[in-house]
N, C-alpha and C positions, 0 to 999 in steps of 0.2 A: 532333320531325318525325313519328315513326311513330304517336304518339298523335294527333296532328293530323289525319292523313290517315285515320286509323282512324274518328276523329269524324265527318269529313266524310263518309265512306262509309255510316256510321249514319245521318246526317241525310238523306242522299240517298234512303233506303228509307222515310222516313216520309212518311206522307200528311197533308197540311194538309185540316183540317176545313172544310167549306163553311159558310156564314153561318147556314143553317137546320138546323144539325147536332143529332143525338140527344143530350140531355144525361143520360139514365139509363135505366133498364131499362123505365119506362113508355113512353117515347119508342120505344125498340127494338120494344117490344111492337106498338105502334100501327103502326109502319113494317112489321113482319112480317105484321101482320094484311092491311093494304092489299096487300101483295106476295100473299100466298096468295089473296086475294080475286080480284085481277086474274087469276093463273093458273089458277084454278078456272072462272072464267067464259070464259077464252079455251080452257081445256081441253074445256070442253064443247062449243064449236063444232068444235074438232078430232074430238071423238069421234063425232060425227056424219057426217063426212067418213070416219073409219075405217069406221063401219058399212056406207057405201057401197061401200067397197073390200075389205071382208072378203069370204072365200068359205066359210070353215068357219061351219057353223050354230052350233056352241057358242061360237065367238068373236063371232060377231055378236050373239048372246043376252047374252054377259057385256058387251059394248060398250054395248048398250041399257040394261043393268043400270046401269052405269057411269053414265050420263046421267042417270038417277033420282037416283042416289047424289051425283052432282056438284051437281045443283040441290038437294040436301039440304044439302050442305056449304055451298053459297053461303047458305042461309037461316040455317043455324046461325052462320055468320060474321056476318050481318046481325043476329042476335040480340044477338051480342057487341058488335058497333059500337053497336046502340041502348042497351044496358045501359051502356056507357062513355060514352055522348055524344059517339060519333066518326061523322061522316058516313060512309055506307058506299060507299067510294070507292076504286077500285084503283089501285095504284102500279105502273107498268109493271116487268114481271120479265122482266130480259134473259135470265136462266137459261131459263126456261119458253119464252119467245120463240125461243131458240136451239134448244132440244130439238125444239119444234114445226116449225121451219123445217127441221131435219135430217129429221123426220119426213115433211114433204111432198115434200123432195128424194128421199128413199129410195123413197116409193111412186111417184114420177115414174119411177123407173130400174127398176121392177120389173113385170113382167107380172101381171095378176089371177091369183090362185091361192096355192098354200101358200107360195111365196117371199114374195109381198107380206104374207100373214098373219103369216108370220115376221118380217117388218120391223114390222109394226102392233104386234105382242106385245112386241118388243124396244123400240120407239119408247114404247109405253104405259107399259111398266115403267121408262124412266129418268124419264118424267114422274112416275109412282108415287113412285119414290125420293126424287125432289125433294119432292114432297109430304110424304112420311113425316118426311124430315128437317126440314121447315119445322114441320110438324104437332108433332113431337116437341119441338123447341125453344120453339115458342109455348106449348105445353103446360107446360114447364118454368117459362118466363117467369111464366104465368099464377099457378102454383102459388106461386111466389115472391113474387108481386105480392099473394098473397092473393085472387085473382080465382076464387073457387070454381066458379061457374057456367060462366065462360070455360073453366075447365080440364075442367071435365066435357063442355063440348061439344066441344073440341079434342080430347079423348080419344076420343069416338065417331068423329070424322073421322079420327083417326091409325088407330085400329082398322079401321075399314072400308077404308082404304087398304091396310093390311097384309094383311088378306084377299083384296082383289081382287089384289094382288101375288101371293100364293100361288095363286091360281085361275089366273091368266095363265101361272104357270110350269107348273101342272098341265096346261093345254092345250096348251102348247107341248111339253112332254115327253111327252104321251099320243099325239101324232100329228104335229103341224105340222112340228116340227124334224126328225124322221125323214123325212117325206115331201118336205120340202124337201132333204134331203141326197140322197135318191133322185134328185131333179131334177138335182143336181148330176152324178150318175152317169150320167144319160141325155145330158147335154150334153157330157160328155167322153168318150163313146164314138163 
C-alpha cells in the first residue's frame, strides 16, 4: 500500500508532453532561440518607454545604448535562424512578459525622479538576468550541437548583456539608490 501511494504521488507530479513536443537538443535550441527572439523584440519596445520615464542622464544614455545593442542582438539571432534554416519567428516568452508587466506596474506606482529611476534599473536588470541565463544556455547548446557560428554570436550577446548589467549596477550604486534612499528619509520626517 505504501509503495502504491508513493508511486501515485510521483506520477501526479509528472508533466505530460504535448503532441508537438521537443525530441532533442536541436529542438530545444530552436525553441530557445524563438523565446529569446521574442524577448529581445519586446524588450526593445519597453526600453523606449524606460527612456521616456528615466530622469538620470546617465541612465537615459545607457538605455539608449541598450536599444542599439538590442537591435544588434536581434540581427545576430536572425543570422542564426537563417544559417539553420529556421523562420525568424518569436515564441511568446511568459517570463519576459511577466518582468515587463511588473516594470510597467512599478513605473505607474512611482513619481518621475530617482525612485522611478531605481525601478527602471531594477526592472532592466531582472530582464538582463533572464537574457543572460537564456543566452548562456543557448551558447552551451550551440557548442554541444557543433554550431560554431551560432555559439560565437550567442557569446557576443551574452557578453554584452553581462557588461550592461554591470553598468546598470554601477549607475545604481553611484547615486540613484542613495538618492532614492534620501527620498525615503524626506517622506518619513
